[in-house]
Every structure is written in C-alpha cells, then in structure tokens.
C-alpha positions in Angstrom: -109.9 -154.2 -29.5 -111.3 -156.1 -32.4 -109.7 -159.5 -31.8 -111.5 -162.7 -31.0 -109.9 -165.0 -28.4 -109.8 -168.8 -29.0 -109.5 -171.5 -26.4 -107.7 -174.6 -27.6 -108.1 -177.5 -27.7 -111.3 -179.4 -27.0 -111.8 -180.4 -23.4 -109.6 -183.5 -22.5 -107.3 -183.2 -25.5 -104.3 -182.7 -23.2 -105.1 -185.8 -21.2 -104.3 -188.4 -23.8 -102.1 -191.4 -22.9 -98.4 -190.4 -23.0 -99.4 -187.0 -24.5 -100.0 -188.6 -27.9 -101.8 -186.2 -30.2 -105.3 -187.2 -31.4 -106.0 -190.1 -29.0 -108.6 -190.9 -26.4 -108.6 -189.4 -23.0 -109.6 -192.0 -20.4 -110.8 -190.2 -17.3 -113.8 -190.2 -14.9 -116.5 -187.6 -15.3 -115.4 -186.1 -12.0 -111.8 -185.9 -13.2 -112.8 -184.4 -16.5 -114.9 -181.7 -14.8 -112.4 -180.9 -12.1 -109.1 -181.1 -14.1 -110.0 -180.3 -17.7 -113.1 -178.1 -17.6 -111.8 -175.6 -15.1 -109.8 -173.6 -17.7 -112.8 -173.6 -20.1 -115.1 -172.2 -17.4 -112.6 -169.4 -16.8 -112.2 -168.7 -20.5 -115.9 -168.5 -21.1 -116.4 -166.3 -18.1 -113.7 -164.0 -19.4 -115.4 -163.8 -22.9 -113.5 -166.2 -25.2 -115.2 -166.2 -28.6 -114.4 -169.7 -29.9 -112.9 -173.1 -29.0 -110.5 -174.8 -31.5 
C-alpha cells in the first residue's frame, strides 16, 4: 500500500541506435509520441509517482 511506482527510463531511451545505452534517439516527433510516449501516458494515468 505504501509503495511508489517508478516508470523507467526517460522517453525515447529505448530507441537508441543498436540499443546502445546512453545515446541519442533519432526519431520524428510523431514517432516519439506514437511509439515511446504511449507507455508513459498509461503509467501516469494509472498513478505512477516518478520517472527514472
């Protein structure tokens, strides 16, 4: 009951070239919103407390 959920990682972090950690994600605004933002909208709607 007293646990804070955390979404991870920042939007677009999983879209880096060849899955390399800590790199740039090159994507259109439409792609970013459609592909990467969808899980964040859902997490916020369901009450996630933080984003790592």
